[in-house]
C-alpha positions, 0 to 999 in steps of 0.5 A: 538521479532521483529528484523526488520519490513519492509513495502512495499507500491506500491504507495509510491516512497520511499517504493516501491522498494528494494533500502533501503531493507537491510539498513532499516533492519540493522537500525532496528536490531541496534535498537532492539539489541543495542549490535549489533550496533557496529558490523553493523557499523564496517561492513558498514565502513569496506565494502566501497560502500556495499549498491551498491552491491547485495542484497545477499551480503548486507544481508551477510555483513551487517546483517548475519555476524555482528549477528554471530559476536555478537553470538560469544561473548556469546549473547543468541539468544536462549533466545527469537525468533527474527523475521524479518517481511517483509509486503506487498512484492507484493508492491515492484516494479518488479516481478523479484525483489520480487522473488529475495528478497525471494530467497536472504533471504532464501539463506542467512539464510538457514545454519545460526545457529541463532534462526531467523524467517522471516515472509513474507506477501503478496498477493498470486501472482502466481509468488511469489507462484512459487518462494516459491515452489522453495525454498520449499525444506527447511523443515523450510519453512511454508506458512500460508493462511489467510483463513476462517480456521483462523476465520477472522470474529472474528478479524473484529468484534472485530475491528468494535466493538472497533472503533464503540465507538470512533471517530478520526475525527476532526469535527465541528459537536456536539460530540453527532453526532459522531458514537455511539456504534452499536447494536450487530446485526448491528456489525454482519451484517457489519462483514458479509458484510466484506466477510472475507476481512479486507479491507471492515471493515477498508474501511467503518470505514474510510468512516463513519468518513471521512467527518467532515460535515456529520453525521457518523450515516447517512454514516453508514445507507448509508452503510447498504443500499448497495445491497447484493451480487447475491451469494456466487460466487460474494465473496469477491468482491461484497460488496467491489464493491458496496462500491467503486461504492458508494464512487466514484459515490457520489463525485461532479465531478466524471470525474475529480476524474477519471482523477486523478485516471488514472494518479495514477493508470495507468500513474505512472506505465507506466512512471517511470522517473517522477511520478505525485504523489502530489497535485502540480504535478496534478494541474500543469499537468491538468492546474488546480488552486492551490489545485484543485486536493486536492478539487476533492479528499476531500471526498475520504479520506477512499481510497486516502491518502494525507500527510502534504506535499501534497503527494497522494497515493492510500490506497488500492491496490484492488482499482486499481484492481476494476477500471481496471476491467470493469466487476467490475467497469462498468461506473467507468472503467479506460481504459488504451488507453483512459487514456494514450491518454488523457495524451499525449494530455496534453503533447502536450498542455504543449509543445505548451504552453511552445513554446508560452512562450518561452524557458525561462519558463518551463511549461512542467516538465512531461516526457510523452511519446507520444508513449504510446497511 
């Protein structure tokens, strides 16, 4: 039974840091085990300002001690294995903080008599591997690599088979134009092209059904005509590179899209005080008409998310890897120096316009450091 399920997301400002880490777990524990709620509430009320303390202290005071008190009342933790799920740890800001969370979880629950499991999912970043190595003395620690050993092709195949018979797209086209069930050979072909990477399968599904004015069958044919990788050494990125190239190079104004992607991928990582993470902020930054940024991204719904409030985010971390590597993205490559230089120029333009209109009108809401270039 999942006691807590916490998902970090690198490009979401409310989900890319550890400020709510323990509070989120506490909330979900209270929902999963109603009997624990009063102990958690008491711990919070009894420890004034506890959420301003260290992660270790928060875990001990708000999670471990309440569960231990619940256990002392006769609650049977052995009846069902309870699991904390920490997903996308590499999406948390700061390498040190990611490592800190691993160490804190290990230290807090190492000596606990409670039957609790902690599942941490992340890309195998080198600094996280080092962190897990540092706590590997715990015999209860086990690492599982999602490699070919676990036959990811079977899961991808089932996913594609299920999604091939449905459409979640609100489209003005007749229902008969929706994506039909695929022959087995087509499903196997797309499964093979995934190269064991679920992101390819999910991205192609979103791309096929991502434009309400395009026939899904035509988009499927576009994907099937992608070139095959040169050899096994190109996997797992060759097909993903081809897909990203096709999606991006078929938008009406790729240079405008690259401007937006440069802000999301490069500038937002350099300027932490003010994230430019919404349609309105992008329109203001580039002196565009309202919703012009949204129009430029309309065909990229498979890789760029836009919520009801206009907030935008990159759906796949691998897109950043692709665009920042010139050997993979070629003409789509985002040069850090060029992007920051262009952003600094925009900052100067905002400053000049603000001076032109006087101090009473602020047209420069962006804290852009000229030294970045």
